[in-house]
TILUM-53971 format. One record per residue: x, y, z of N, C-alpha, C in turn; residue number from 1. Coordinates in pm, whole numbers, plus 50000, padded with zeros to 5 digits. Atoms other than C-alpha are relative to their C-alpha. Layout:
<sites>
nc1/nc2/nc3/cac1/cac2/cac3/cc1/cc2/cc3/resi
X/Y/Z/X/Y/Z/X/Y/Z/NUM
...
</sites>
This chain:
<sites>
nc1/nc2/nc3/cac1/cac2/cac3/cc1/cc2/cc3/resi
50085/49883/50000/50000/50000/50000/50090/50123/50000/1
49919/49879/50004/50150/50335/49901/49944/50105/50097/2
50040/49901/49899/50128/50648/50117/49867/50067/49966/3
50127/49939/50038/49837/50795/49917/49883/49909/50039/4
50105/50095/49962/49629/50480/49967/49986/49992/50152/5
50002/50005/49855/49726/50472/50332/49934/50124/50058/6
50063/49876/49953/49628/50836/50382/49849/49991/49980/7
50143/50017/50024/49290/50762/50223/49938/49906/50103/8
50051/50097/49902/49246/50462/50452/49993/50063/50140/9
49996/49939/49867/49348/50658/50762/49904/50118/50012/10
50095/49888/49997/49132/50959/50668/49860/49954/50038/11
50131/50055/49966/48831/50733/50716/50003/49921/50131/12
49979/50073/49875/48955/50609/51054/49880/50014/50093/13
50104/50005/49899/48690/50505/51300/50031/49883/50092/14
49984/50111/49906/48709/50294/51613/50144/49957/50019/15
49868/50056/49974/49000/50067/51685/50082/49991/49872/16
49909/50011/50114/49303/50060/51458/50010/49855/49956/17
49984/50137/50050/49335/49754/51234/50131/49938/50049/18
49884/50069/49946/49579/49494/51360/50117/49992/49902/19
49892/50010/50098/49779/49498/51035/50085/50126/49991/20
49921/49877/50003/49911/49850/51100/50115/49993/50101/21
49889/49987/49905/50245/49925/51263/49953/50083/50119/22
50035/49920/49883/50238/50085/51608/49994/50148/49965/23
49997/49859/50039/50328/50420/51451/49872/50038/49924/24
50121/49971/50077/50039/50402/51206/49873/49984/50084/25
50114/50009/49907/49803/50291/51484/49983/50131/50076/26
50007/49869/49933/49890/50614/51666/49929/50100/49910/27
50059/49904/50093/49800/50814/51357/49853/49967/49971/28
50139/50042/50018/49481/50610/51303/49915/50052/50115/29
50078/49962/49883/49362/50670/51658/49989/50152/50013/30
50006/49854/49997/49452/51039/51641/49895/50051/49903/31
50097/49959/50102/49247/51075/51322/49858/49962/50043/32
50132/50048/49957/48959/50876/51476/49949/50075/50123/33
50042/49923/49884/48947/51120/51769/50030/49936/50133/34
49963/50069/49875/49096/50883/52026/50141/50044/50039/35
49870/49942/49964/49377/51111/52146/50068/49917/50109/36
49940/50073/49888/49430/50918/52469/50052/49863/49958/37
49952/50128/50051/49455/50584/52291/50127/50016/49919/38
49881/49972/50080/49703/50732/52046/50119/50033/50090/39
49895/49960/49907/49902/50886/52331/50054/49880/50076/40
49956/50120/49927/49912/50556/52521/50100/49919/49918/41
49908/50076/50086/50077/50385/52224/50129/50079/49978/42
49883/49917/50031/50310/50675/52139/50098/50004/50117/43
49909/49988/49886/50449/50705/52491/50071/49869/50031/44
49932/50129/49981/50539/50335/52487/50101/49968/49890/45
49902/50020/50107/50747/50368/52168/50131/50067/50043/46
49880/49946/49937/51103/50412/52301/50101/50067/49907/47
49904/49948/50097/51264/50548/51985/49960/50140/49953/48
50033/49866/50050/51274/50885/51805/49866/50006/49925/49
50130/50000/50067/50970/50781/51598/49887/50020/50101/50
50100/49984/49895/50766/50749/51915/49999/50141/50055/51
49991/49862/49952/50893/51085/52034/49938/50098/49901/52
50057/49913/50104/50795/51245/51702/49847/49994/50004/53
50145/50015/49990/50443/51104/51727/49947/50064/50128/54
50037/49941/49872/50426/51208/52092/49996/50152/49987/55
49996/49856/50022/50525/51561/51989/49878/50046/49922/56
50116/49964/50083/50256/51572/51721/49872/50000/50083/57
50121/50008/49918/49990/51463/51969/49989/50117/50097/58
50005/49886/49907/50086/51732/52220/49979/50131/49925/59
50028/49883/50083/50089/51989/51941/49852/50004/49965/60
50143/50010/50034/49743/51867/51840/49913/50047/50116/61
50081/49960/49885/49614/51921/52193/50027/50144/50043/62
49970/49860/49969/49771/52269/52206/50104/50019/50109/63
49896/49992/49897/50042/52189/52465/50135/50016/49930/64
49883/49977/50085/50321/52352/52265/50132/49984/50074/65
49877/50020/49923/50580/52347/52544/50037/49853/50008/66
49977/50144/49994/50544/51973/52589/50034/49946/49861/67
49972/50042/50137/50536/51926/52211/50144/50032/49963/68
49863/49958/50032/50862/52120/52176/50102/49905/50062/69
49912/50096/49932/51029/51891/52431/50009/49870/49920/70
50001/50127/50072/50922/51583/52234/50057/50011/49860/71
49934/49981/50131/51028/51729/51897/50152/49993/50020/72
49856/50003/49971/51372/51781/52052/50045/49855/50023/73
49967/50140/49974/51376/51418/52178/50000/49917/49871/74
50011/50071/50127/51282/51308/51825/50102/50048/49897/75
49905/49939/50094/51562/51514/51667/49929/50062/49881/76
50079/49932/50102/51297/51704/51473/49989/50148/50036/77
50022/49857/49979/51253/52077/51428/49853/50021/50035/78
50138/49967/49967/50942/52211/51598/49937/50075/49884/79
50061/49935/50117/50706/52304/51313/49953/50141/50033/80
50055/49866/49983/50605/52663/51261/49849/49990/50006/81
50146/50000/49992/50246/52759/51323/49935/49999/49862/82
50053/50005/50137/50207/52778/50944/49968/49857/49955/83
50027/50140/50035/50211/52396/50926/49878/49953/50079/84
50121/50044/49931/49861/52274/51003/50021/49861/50062/85
49997/50133/49938/49803/51972/51224/49974/49894/49893/86
50034/50095/50106/49648/51798/50922/50119/49976/49907/87
49885/50017/50089/49952/51866/50702/50113/49924/50069/88
49898/50076/49928/50186/51741/50972/49960/49853/50011/89
50050/50137/49993/49968/51431/51014/50030/49926/49869/90
49972/50061/50130/50001/51362/50640/50150/49974/49983/91
49855/50018/50006/50377/51411/50664/50042/49877/50081/92
49969/50116/49916/50392/51157/50946/49954/49870/49935/93
50048/50120/50069/50180/50907/50754/50097/49962/49890/94
49905/50027/50109/50413/50940/50457/50132/49946/50053/95
49874/50045/49942/50718/50896/50680/49992/49856/50049/96
50012/50134/49940/50585/50581/50847/49940/49897/49904/97
50055/50093/50100/50430/50428/50534/50110/49923/49930/98
49888/50063/50071/50775/50329/50411/50042/49871/50066/99
</sites>
């Protein structure tokens, strides 16, 4: 499945994430489905920079920019400017983890 097909699939996210998705994509599924806490639970258990990047995105999504900045730093990512929408960052993350 390419990233465009995956984005289409995730854009229609509802309920629990399918079992065939990676942990990273489950985070993005749950975030899209409106289950922030479920997404956060998975992201905080991912011990690598990918988990930190997802964790940062979730805190940015909730508006906790200080906490998000900390997690972007842990992920070795630049904190996005306010010009980058949450939706555009979500798509960027899907593309990054679809590989």
